[in-house]
FIPABA-754635 format. One record per residue: residue in one letter; x, y, z of N, C-alpha, C in turn. Coordinates in pm, whole numbers, padded with zeros to 5 digits, always signed. Each point is the difference from the previous one (the first is absolute). Layout:
BEGIN
AXYZXYZXYZ;...
END
This chain:
BEGIN
X+00089-00126-00001-00088+00130+00002+00082+00120-00006;X+00112-00004+00084+00090+00113+00005+00056+00024-00136;X+00033-00107-00067+00065+00011-00135-00098+00063-00096;X-00133-00042+00010-00099+00054-00084-00020+00146+00018;X-00006+00034+00130-00013+00141+00033+00110+00080-00055;X+00126-00053+00017+00114+00074-00050-00004+00016-00146;X-00048-00100-00071-00003-00002-00146-00111+00106-00044;X-00112+00011+00073-00093+00097-00039+00042+00145+00017;X+00076+00022+00111+00061+00123+00037+00099+00045-00112;X+00075-00101-00044+00102+00022-00101-00063+00032-00130;X-00111-00062-00036-00070+00028-00120-00069+00131-00004;X-00045+00046+00116-00065+00122+00022+00111+00112-00033;X+00120-00014+00061+00100+00096-00020+00044+00008-00144;X-00007-00117-00072+00044-00007-00134-00098+00073-00095;X-00131-00012+00038-00108+00060-00086-00025+00144+00033;X+00063+00055+00109-00027+00137+00037+00056+00095-00098;X-00084+00093-00036+00045+00105-00100+00100+00093+00074;X+00111+00038-00048+00091+00083+00063-00058+00151+00008;X+00023+00070+00100-00050+00135+00016+00034+00092-00115;X+00118-00003-00058+00036+00074-00111-00089-00037-00128;X-00027-00125-00022-00084-00044-00109-00142+00045+00017;X-00049+00004+00116-00136+00048+00034-00014+00147-00047;X+00101+00078+00042+00002+00146-00030+00005+00024-00153;X+00083-00075-00066+00015+00020-00142-00129-00040-00070;X-00069-00106+00041-00132-00041-00065-00092+00100+00033;X-00015+00054+00124-00095+00099+00036+00015+00129-00085;X+00122+00038-00018+00025+00126-00081-00022-00020-00144;X+00025-00123-00053-00035-00024-00139-00150+00013-00020;X-00081-00062+00082-00152+00012-00008-00043+00147+00017;X+00060+00075+00090-00022+00134+00020+00018+00074-00130;X+00121-00006-00059+00031+00079-00120-00093-00036-00122;X-00034-00130-00011-00092-00043-00114-00131+00059+00020;X-00055-00007+00121-00129+00056+00028-00007+00154-00020;X+00107+00070+00040+00001+00142-00012+00036+00045-00150;X+00069-00082-00073+00026+00035-00135-00124-00014-00085;X-00086-00092+00030-00130-00009-00065-00089+00121+00041;X+00019+00038+00123-00084+00109+00051+00021+00135-00076;X+00128+00014-00041+00025+00125-00077-00080+00012-00128;X-00018-00116-00069-00084-00010-00121-00145+00009+00037;X-00049-00063+00101-00137+00000+00042-00035+00139+00032;X+00078+00075+00071-00032+00139+00046-00006+00086-00125;X+00100-00014-00095-00010+00078-00122-00128-00022-00076;X-00046-00119-00003-00131-00035-00065-00114+00068+00076;X-00002-00014+00127-00104+00056+00083-00012+00156-00014;X+00123+00066-00003-00002+00147-00015-00063+00038-00140;X+00034-00077-00100-00053+00036-00136-00140-00038-00019;X-00064-00079+00093-00133-00023-00001-00081+00113+00068;X+00070+00087+00062-00060+00113+00060-00019-00008+00148;X+00056-00094+00073-00033-00008+00148+00060+00124+00070;X-00060+00040+00113+00045+00104+00074+00136-00032+00070;X+00096+00097-00011+00127-00027+00064-00005+00012+00146;X-00109+00045+00060-00017+00003+00146-00090-00107+00055;X-00106-00032-00075-00092-00100+00046+00058-00141-00022;X+00072-00018-00107+00061-00138-00029+00084-00048+00117;X+00104+00082+00050+00071-00047+00108-00074-00019+00131;X-00107+00077+00010-00087-00016+00118-00069-00139+00002;X-00055-00036-00112-00053-00137-00016+00106-00103+00009;X+00115+00022-00060+00107-00102+00004+00048-00029+00145;X+00006+00101+00078+00052-00025+00136-00111-00052+00094;X-00120+00022-00037-00109-00071+00082+00011-00149-00016;X+00016-00044-00136+00016-00141-00026+00127-00052+00072;X+00113+00073+00000+00120-00046+00064-00022-00019+00153;X-00068+00093+00056-00031-00002+00142-00091-00117+00038;X-00093-00033-00087-00093-00115+00024+00076-00128-00010;X+00105-00003-00079+00078-00123-00007+00099-00007+00115;X+00064+00104+00038+00105-00001+00100-00048-00005+00139;X-00106+00077+00034-00041+00000+00150-00050-00133+00056;X-00082-00077-00069-00029-00132+00052+00116-00090+00012;X+00094+00004-00090+00118-00086+00004+00084+00038+00128;X+00012+00132+00015+00070+00049+00116-00057-00040+00135;X-00136+00008-00004-00067-00025+00133+00015-00149+00041;X-00021-00088-00098+00004-00144+00031+00141-00051+00009;X+00092+00038-00087+00135-00056-00003+00088+00056+00112;X-00024+00118+00041+00087+00066+00098-00059+00020+00134;X-00125-00054+00019-00069+00014+00134+00080-00063+00110;X+00048-00124-00023+00077-00054+00110+00148-00016-00034;X+00038+00041-00118+00144-00008-00050+00043-00131-00040;X-00094-00102-00024+00038-00129-00043+00066-00010-00138;X-00047+00080-00089+00045-00013-00149+00126+00076-00019;X+00004+00129+00042+00120+00077-00016+00092+00006+00124;X-00036-00078+00102+00075-00007+00123+00022+00137+00072;X-00096+00090-00045+00017+00138+00056-00145+00048+00033;X-00035+00001+00119-00134+00036+00041-00007+00159-00005;X-00121+00045-00035-00022+00139-00009+00022+00077+00133;X+00082+00101+00001+00020+00080+00123-00130+00080+00022;X-00005+00056+00119-00120+00088+00036+00007+00130-00079;X-00118+00033-00055-00008+00119-00090-00001+00120+00086;X+00083+00093-00030+00018+00126+00073-00023+00119-00090;X-00017+00119+00060-00016+00119-00079+00121+00029-00083;X+00117-00034+00054+00127+00021-00081+00005-00085-00123;X-00038-00126+00014-00006-00087-00120-00102+00047-00097;X-00125+00050+00041-00096+00046-00089+00045+00121-00083;X+00070+00088+00072+00060+00120-00068+00107-00048-00108;X+00081-00098+00032+00101-00047-00089-00076-00062-00121;X-00101-00087+00024-00061-00067-00107-00074+00100-00092;X-00053+00108+00057-00067+00109-00077+00103+00064-00100;X+00114+00036+00053+00096+00065-00088+00069-00102-00102;X+00016-00132+00039+00052-00091-00091-00105-00028-00113;X-00129+00005+00036-00107-00021-00098-00003+00120-00097;X+00028+00119+00061-00010+00123-00080+00115+00002-00105;X+00119-00030+00057+00119+00014-00087+00006-00126-00104;X-00015-00127+00066+00021-00116-00082-00112-00047-00088;X-00119+00047+00031-00118-00045-00083-00063+00129-00067;X-00053+00087+00073-00069+00110-00050+00083+00087-00096;X+00108+00063+00047+00090+00076-00083+00066-00092-00109;X+00045-00115+00041+00066-00087-00093-00086-00038-00120;X-00126-00049+00028-00088-00034-00107-00055+00125-00077;X-00016+00103+00077-00044+00123-00073+00096+00053-00105;X+00126+00017+00043+00106+00036-00097+00012-00097-00107;X-00010-00127+00023+00012-00101-00095-00117+00016-00114;X-00121+00008+00051-00101-00010-00105-00010+00132-00082;X+00041+00114+00054+00006+00122-00080+00125-00004-00089;X+00106-00065+00048+00119-00016-00081-00024-00093-00125;X-00063-00114+00035-00032-00092-00105-00089+00053-00100;X-00103+00083+00041-00096+00059-00086+00064+00084-00106;X+00117+00062+00027+00063+00086-00092+00123-00057-00068;X+00028-00123+00029+00125-00065-00064-00047-00140-00048;X+00075-00107+00034-00020-00131-00045+00036-00104+00101;X-00052-00131-00011+00037-00103+00098+00151-00026+00012;X+00064-00002-00114+00152-00027+00003+00068+00107+00064;X-00033+00129-00018+00072+00110+00065-00030+00000+00145;X-00121-00023+00038-00039-00016+00139+00086-00103+00074;X+00014-00109-00060+00073-00118+00060+00153+00044-00010;X+00047+00062-00102+00150+00039+00000+00030+00103+00103;X-00090+00093+00021+00022+00101+00111+00019-00054+00133;X-00080-00109+00026+00000-00068+00133+00139-00067+00024;X+00087-00011-00099+00130-00056+00020+00096+00092+00075;X-00048+00128+00027+00073+00096+00078-00018-00028+00140;X-00103-00084+00035-00033-00024+00144+00118-00055+00077;X+00080-00090-00043+00119-00049+00081+00091+00114+00030;X+00033+00082-00095+00092+00110+00027-00057+00103+00098;X-00132+00032-00012-00062+00087+00092-00012-00065+00136;X-00028-00129+00011+00000-00071+00125+00128+00004+00062;X+00109-00009-00070+00135+00002+00048+00028+00142+00059;X-00035+00104-00071+00030+00127+00046-00080+00032+00131;X-00127-00033+00004-00073+00018+00117+00057-00079+00121;X+00029-00118-00029+00069-00088+00110+00119+00057+00053;X+00083+00053-00090+00125+00064+00042-00026+00125+00088;X-00088+00080-00038-00041+00119+00067-00053-00029+00139;X-00074-00122+00009-00060-00038+00127+00095-00079+00076;X+00123-00026-00046+00107-00076+00061-00034-00144+00016;X-00091-00050-00087-00029-00147-00009+00101-00060-00099;X+00070+00079-00076+00100-00049-00096+00119+00079+00011;X+00118-00068+00004+00120+00080+00005+00084+00009-00137;X+00055+00114-00018+00066+00019-00127+00156+00023+00035;X+00080-00084-00052+00142+00014+00020+00075+00035-00133;X+00030+00125-00019+00063+00044-00124+00145-00038-00012;X+00060-00055+00105+00135-00048-00008+00002-00150-00032;X-00110-00054-00036-00007-00144-00033-00071-00014-00136;X+00030-00115-00067-00052-00016-00139-00157-00011+00013;X-00059-00074+00104-00146-00009+00002-00063+00135+00013;X+00059+00089+00082-00067+00136+00016+00006+00079-00128;X+00109-00007-00074+00008+00071-00130-00099-00053-00100;X-00004-00129-00010-00097-00061-00096-00151+00036+00032;X-00030-00007+00125-00138+00035+00031-00028+00149-00029;X+00093+00089+00018-00024+00145-00030-00010+00014-00147;X+00089-00069-00080-00020+00012-00148-00129-00058-00052;X-00047-00106+00063-00119-00051-00039-00114+00088+00031;X-00005+00062+00110-00101+00101+00034-00001+00119-00094;X+00120+00050-00042+00008+00110-00091-00060-00043-00139;X+00041-00123-00040-00050-00052-00128-00156-00012-00006;X-00056-00048+00108-00143-00011+00009-00071+00132-00003;X+00051+00098+00076-00056+00131+00001+00012+00069-00137;X+00115-00021-00062+00009+00057-00134-00095-00059-00097;X-00024-00133+00012-00094-00067-00088-00140+00051+00018;X-00039+00030+00126-00131+00057+00030-00014+00138-00061;X+00114+00080+00007-00010+00131-00055-00009-00003-00157;X+00069-00102-00063-00005-00009-00141-00138-00031-00050;X-00065-00097+00075-00137-00039-00040-00094+00121+00026;X+00020+00077+00098-00092+00112+00038+00019+00112-00103;X+00119+00035-00030+00032+00121-00077+00016-00015-00147;X+00014-00125-00044+00025-00017-00149-00079-00123-00048;X-00097+00023-00086-00082-00100-00060+00073-00061-00121;X+00043+00081-00087+00080-00047-00119-00088-00059-00110;X+00057-00034-00108-00068-00060-00117-00040-00140+00030;X-00097-00055-00079-00045-00138+00012+00103-00089-00053;X+00042-00101+00075+00096-00096-00040-00057-00134-00041;X-00127-00024+00035-00062-00130-00027-00150+00018-00004;X-00062-00043-00107-00143-00004-00016-00041-00148-00041;X-00073-00061+00079-00035-00146-00023-00080-00014-00130;X-00110+00080-00017-00087-00018-00117-00029+00137-00054;X-00041+00011-00128-00051+00126-00049-00139+00019+00057;X-00039+00126+00012-00132+00029+00065-00110-00077-00060;X+00001-00030-00132-00115-00059-00068-00001-00147+00038;X+00109-00063+00038-00004-00141+00037+00006-00026+00147;X-00010+00102+00080-00005-00028+00147-00138-00069+00036;X+00002-00093+00095-00119-00057+00051-00075+00107+00077;X-00126-00028+00020-00088+00095+00070+00049+00036+00142;X+00055-00097+00072+00038+00026+00136+00120+00101+00000;X+00084+00004-00109+00111+00087+00004-00039+00153+00003;X-00123+00029-00043-00043+00146+00012-00017+00039+00146;X-00022-00109+00081-00016+00032+00139+00136+00041+00076;X+00115-00024-00076+00124+00037+00060+00051+00130-00058;X-00070+00067-00074+00047+00118-00068-00009+00112+00099;X+00119+00071+00024+00004+00109+00095+00016+00138-00076;X-00038+00009-00131+00014+00126-00071-00088+00107+00066;X+00060+00130-00009-00085+00102+00056+00025+00019+00150;X+00089-00078+00062+00024+00016+00140+00133+00079+00019;X+00019+00047+00124+00116+00070+00036+00109-00097+00049;X+00098-00021-00084+00105-00095+00032+00081+00044+00120;X+00040+00120+00006+00078+00049+00114-00071-00005+00133;X-00128+00034+00005-00078-00009+00116-00009-00141+00043;X-00023-00090-00096-00016-00140+00023+00128-00058+00061;X+00119+00038-00051+00130-00047+00049+00022+00046+00140;X-00031+00129+00028+00012+00058+00134-00084-00076+00097;X-00120-00038-00037-00091-00077+00092+00061-00137+00016;X+00060-00064-00094+00063-00125+00018+00131+00006+00090;X+00062+00108-00012+00115+00021+00101-00053+00012+00143;X-00108+00077+00015-00068+00002+00126-00044-00128+00050;X-00057-00087-00089-00034-00132+00040+00113-00080+00046;X+00114+00003-00063+00120-00066+00042+00055+00044+00136;X-00011+00139+00021+00049+00050+00128-00093-00052+00113;X-00133-00005-00030-00085-00050+00107+00014-00146+00025;X+00020-00078-00110+00021-00137+00021+00130-00035+00070;X+00102+00072-00029+00126-00019+00076-00019+00036+00151;X-00072+00115+00022-00017+00038+00140-00083-00107+00072;X-00096-00056-00064-00088-00110+00062+00081-00113+00030;X+00087-00048-00083+00087-00122+00019+00091+00027+00111;X+00063+00117+00012+00103+00026+00098-00071+00019+00140;X-00113+00065+00010-00067+00031+00118-00071-00110+00063;X-00027-00109-00088-00067-00123+00053+00095-00069+00101;X+00128-00009-00038+00095-00074+00071-00002+00028+00150;X+00025+00124+00044+00002+00036+00149-00136-00034+00068;X-00111+00029-00071-00141-00024+00061-00018-00149+00017;X+00055-00081-00086-00017-00146+00007+00070-00058+00129;X+00108+00068+00036+00068-00048+00116-00084+00013+00126;X-00086+00106+00008-00083+00019+00108-00150-00061-00016;X-00036-00020-00116-00124-00063-00036+00019-00109-00106;X+00038-00117+00046+00049-00104-00100-00112-00082-00066;X-00136+00025+00031-00107-00068-00066-00027+00065-00137;X+00069-00054-00102+00003+00059-00139-00132+00027-00062;X-00086-00105+00000-00135+00025-00078-00088+00108+00083;X+00003-00004+00134-00070+00108+00072+00064+00132-00025;X+00128+00007-00010+00070+00129-00026-00057+00057-00134;X+00011-00079-00104-00037+00045-00135-00159+00028-00009;X-00070-00084+00072-00145+00024+00002-00045+00133+00061;X+00063+00040+00105-00021+00130+00062+00036+00113-00103;X+00117-00015-00057+00038+00104-00097-00093+00007-00123;X-00050-00112-00042-00097-00010-00107-00131+00067+00038;X-00042-00029+00131-00125+00061+00048+00012+00152-00002;X+00107+00057+00053+00015+00146-00002+00004+00056-00148;X+00064-00078-00085+00004+00042-00148-00141+00007-00061;X-00084-00093+00033-00137-00005-00045-00072+00128+00051;X+00010+00037+00126-00053+00120+00051+00046+00121-00072;X+00131+00003-00028+00057+00115-00062-00042+00024-00140;X+00002-00115-00078-00044+00002-00144-00152+00031+00003;X-00078-00055+00088-00140+00032-00002-00032+00138+00028;X+00074+00071+00095-00021+00145+00034+00042+00084-00119;X+00120-00035-00062+00038+00077-00121-00092-00013-00116;X-00041-00119-00026-00095-00024-00115-00132+00068+00017;X-00047-00018+00125-00131+00068+00029-00004+00156-00011;X+00121+00048+00026+00014+00147-00013+00007+00054-00140;X+00073-00078-00084+00034+00044-00132-00104-00054-00103;X-00024-00132+00007-00088-00061-00097-00145+00011+00040;X-00063+00117-00039-00139+00018+00034-00104-00060-00099;X+00047-00040-00115-00082-00058-00105-00038-00151+00035;X-00124-00036+00029-00025-00139+00043+00040-00099-00113;X+00014+00041-00121+00040-00092-00101+00140-00050+00011;X+00081+00084+00072+00142-00033+00022+00009-00118+00098;X-00100-00024+00083+00008-00114+00100-00067-00126-00061;X-00049+00010-00121-00065-00119-00052+00108-00087-00079;X-00022-00127+00008+00078-00099-00083-00083-00035-00122;X+00055+00029-00119-00086-00005-00117+00015-00128-00080;X+00097-00083+00026+00011-00125-00089+00066-00107+00081;X-00009-00117-00058+00068-00114+00063+00151+00016-00001;X+00051+00069-00105+00151+00021-00007+00041+00088+00122;X-00078+00102+00031+00039+00079+00113-00005-00083+00127;X-00104-00084+00016-00007-00079+00116+00128-00093+00015;X+00048-00054-00113+00109-00086+00001+00131+00078+00041;X+00016+00123-00045+00119+00076+00021+00002+00037+00158;X-00117+00032+00054-00009+00028+00141+00031-00120+00087;X-00058-00122-00042+00026-00111+00072+00151-00043+00002;X+00068+00014-00126+00138-00041-00013+00083+00094+00085;X-00023+00141-00016+00073+00089+00071-00005-00014+00154;X-00133-00028+00040-00019-00014+00154+00057-00122+00060;X-00025-00121-00069+00043-00128+00056+00143-00032-00030;X+00045+00029-00124+00143-00041-00035+00097+00122+00026;X-00020+00103-00061+00096+00117+00008+00000+00078+00136;X-00105-00025+00077-00002+00058+00137+00010-00111+00104;X-00100-00081+00017+00007-00094+00109+00115-00094+00001;X+00020-00067-00122+00113-00092-00008+00135+00069+00007;X+00007+00113-00072+00130+00068-00007+00038+00058+00144;X-00102+00059+00076+00023+00054+00135+00050-00109+00085;X-00063-00116-00004+00038-00111+00089+00131-00052-00033;X+00034-00021-00127+00140-00041-00041+00107+00100+00040;X-00025+00125-00032+00097+00097+00030+00036+00016+00148;X-00105-00001+00088+00029+00011+00137+00074-00123+00059;X-00035-00123-00061+00066-00123+00041+00152+00006-00041;X+00019+00047-00116+00152+00004-00047+00072+00110+00068;X-00064+00118+00027+00074+00104+00079+00033-00061+00133;X-00092-00075+00066+00034-00052+00126+00104-00109+00000;X-00007-00084-00101+00097-00110+00000+00124+00025-00076;X-00001+00083-00100+00116+00032-00086+00055+00130+00004;X-00075+00098+00057+00047+00137-00004-00057+00088-00113;X-00013+00127+00013-00059+00083-00103+00069-00005-00134;X+00131+00000-00010+00077-00003-00129-00037-00134-00074;X-00022-00113+00067-00032-00118-00073-00126+00013-00079;X-00098+00078+00056-00124+00020-00077+00023+00075-00120;X+00085+00104-00002+00008+00089-00118+00098-00057-00095;X+00084-00092+00032+00099-00062-00095-00062-00076-00123;X-00125-00035+00025-00071-00083-00108-00076+00082-00095;X+00005+00142+00007-00082+00079-00086+00038-00009-00148;X+00131-00026-00045+00024-00016-00139-00081-00106-00067;X-00024-00111+00072-00079-00107-00055-00146+00051-00030;X-00051+00083+00083-00133+00063-00026+00010+00082-00125;X+00106+00076-00024+00010+00091-00121-00003-00083-00123;X+00082-00115+00001-00002-00087-00113-00132-00055-00035;X-00069-00054+00108-00132-00064-00022-00108+00103-00047;X-00003+00121+00069-00087+00106-00041+00023+00044-00143;X+00123+00007-00046+00027+00048-00138-00052-00105-00098;X+00029-00125+00024-00051-00108-00080-00151-00014-00013;X-00064+00014+00120-00145-00008-00008-00066+00113-00066;X+00055+00124+00030-00052+00129-00068+00016-00006-00149;X+00114-00052-00046+00021-00002-00140-00099-00091-00063;X-00020-00124+00053-00083-00097-00061-00150+00044+00004;X-00041+00051+00121-00150+00024+00018-00029+00144-00036;X+00089+00098+00004-00041+00134-00021+00066+00064-00121;X+00091-00075-00068+00074+00059-00110+00083+00114+00037;X+00051+00008+00117+00072+00120+00054+00130+00031-00068;X+00020+00126-00023+00121+00049-00061+00108+00025+00102;X+00130-00012-00041+00106+00031+00092+00076+00130-00042;X+00028+00084+00087+00060+00127-00030+00150-00004+00058;X+00088+00077-00076+00145-00009+00037+00023+00042+00142;X-00062+00103+00050+00026+00046+00133-00038-00117+00104;X-00104-00065-00022-00042-00112+00081+00097-00109+00006;X+00047-00030-00122+00098-00117-00013+00126+00037+00068;X+00063+00119-00028+00117+00041+00060-00004+00016+00151;X-00115+00055+00046-00024+00021+00147-00017-00134+00066;X-00073-00094-00059-00009-00130+00059+00123-00075+00022;X+00088+00019-00101+00126-00077-00007+00093+00060+00118;X-00001+00133+00015+00073+00057+00110-00052-00046+00134;X-00129+00000+00015-00062-00037+00123+00034-00152+00037;X-00011-00081-00097+00033-00147+00029+00143-00013+00027;X+00093+00065-00076+00142-00002+00026+00015+00044+00144;X-00055+00109+00042+00019+00050+00132-00053-00096+00110;X-00112-00061-00025-00049-00105+00087+00101-00105+00021;X+00053-00057-00103+00094-00110+00017+00133+00051+00064;X+00034+00118-00024+00124+00049+00081-00025+00003+00145;X-00118+00041+00038-00036+00002+00147+00008-00136+00044;X-00058-00102-00063-00010-00132+00038+00142-00056+00012;X+00081+00034-00099+00153-00044+00004+00064+00059+00123;X-00033+00123+00029+00064+00067+00121-00048-00071+00124;X-00124-00043+00008-00054-00064+00119+00067-00140+00014;X+00025-00067-00124+00068-00125+00007+00141+00006+00050;X+00068+00109-00049+00135+00024+00043+00003+00033+00147;X-00098+00073+00049-00001+00031+00141-00019-00119+00081;X-00085-00101-00042-00023-00115+00075+00130-00084+00007;X+00071-00010-00109+00124-00071-00005+00105+00063+00106;X+00007+00131-00007+00096+00070+00094-00042-00030+00148;X-00127+00014+00023-00048-00020+00140+00023-00152+00046;X-00014-00088-00098+00023-00139+00045+00148-00035+00020;X+00084+00077-00060+00146-00015+00014+00051+00069+00119;X-00062+00110+00037+00054+00085+00103-00077+00012+00127;X-00123-00051+00002-00081+00010+00119-00066-00134+00030;X-00042-00024+00124-00073-00128+00038-00135-00010-00082;X-00034-00115-00035-00130-00026-00072-00097-00042+00087;X-00116+00065+00011-00109-00052+00086-00099-00083-00090;X-00060-00091+00051-00094-00081-00079-00123-00021+00074;X-00106-00043-00073-00122-00031+00064-00042-00138-00039;X-00039-00088+00102-00025-00140-00032-00109-00011-00091;X+00002-00110-00087-00094-00018-00115-00137-00015+00059;X-00023-00055+00118-00135-00016+00053-00057+00125+00058;X+00089+00110+00000-00054+00130+00050-00053-00009+00144;X+00049-00091+00078-00054-00013+00144+00061+00118+00077;X+00115+00058-00047+00064+00107+00075-00014+00124-00084;X-00015+00111+00056-00019+00135-00073+00144+00069+00004;X+00041+00049-00109+00127+00074-00006-00013+00124+00079;X+00120+00036+00072+00000+00121+00080+00088+00107-00055;X+00052-00021-00120+00078+00111-00059-00067+00063-00114;X+00043+00126-00036-00067+00074-00102+00054-00050-00133;X-00085-00051-00087+00049-00051-00132+00013+00105-00107;X+00090-00014-00090+00014+00095-00106-00121-00014-00101;X-00012+00090-00098-00105-00003-00094-00005-00126-00080;X+00107-00061-00027+00006-00133-00074-00003-00115+00083;X-00097-00006+00094-00018-00092+00106+00102-00095+00040;X+00045-00003+00122+00103-00084+00045-00046-00145+00002;X-00125-00025-00009-00060-00136-00008+00024-00066-00123;X+00055+00081-00105+00023-00056-00129+00150-00028-00027;X+00082+00029+00099+00137-00011-00013+00054-00140+00010;X-00084-00089+00061+00039-00137+00025-00009-00080-00127;
END
């Protein structure tokens, strides 16, 4: 019997998915779902949905999906091994502002930016998030910059390249470098992706604001999670406040009752997808990876989203590519990988010069040290 029990335990350890693999799988699903959302949102905007009512409905659906899960899974702490702490006024204030920055402003800037640009550009601009995250973390002393070491220089160069790419995208549209089909041969759905007559500069500035809000949200989640580790409850409260904020803004500005009506099955589909996949699923995955892998791990996957969004938009919307967008995206992606290279070099330096702390695989013990942005749990 002892041998049988030992064999079962050994098989369980063999079949266990490593923590690093779980995070990579989660972020791949995250980026695929969000890449599709860029196209879904472009289609919804061109069907005439309200840019204020749509996110209000979207976040209601997200809240309806997240809140019951948070209540049942985190009530006793069995699933996440982290029971909900007592709710205080301090936590409510933090959730309110995180909901305002990470959801209300984030989605508001995004939808106005996308309305004036394109899915590929919206996705490309988000590649500046790692560099912005790095800058914010450095200013908040969550990240150290050593200009006398190779890793510090590489991270700074990567940050400069990403910022330069965002500026190129914003200030220079350039000529068309690729057109999938002639206008007469485009499928009907491609007309839904046409952004002609829009203000490209305003759209790009909104997308930069979106990236700044997203970076702030990622960075600010980490310290709050240390005090309130119930992840689903955390994001449910933030989503609840975002629903109130969007509702108040939409009720103030959208006075026409027709703006609140859903006119077709296609609009219903876009709201359901944005609410359940691009909000509920993405919020849950993001906060899980921020907690387990660190903020920078979340942002390092964004180039995959850019590639997927560009391919989907080209096939479904017949989207054109402009020189400014291509050059800017290349700079942003190059900057991203320089930052990641710098983090990798930093990890090597620390492993060679400082003691390595580890966390047991079964997670029975909680780490007591402050981990860097590229999570210490991933260094094993």
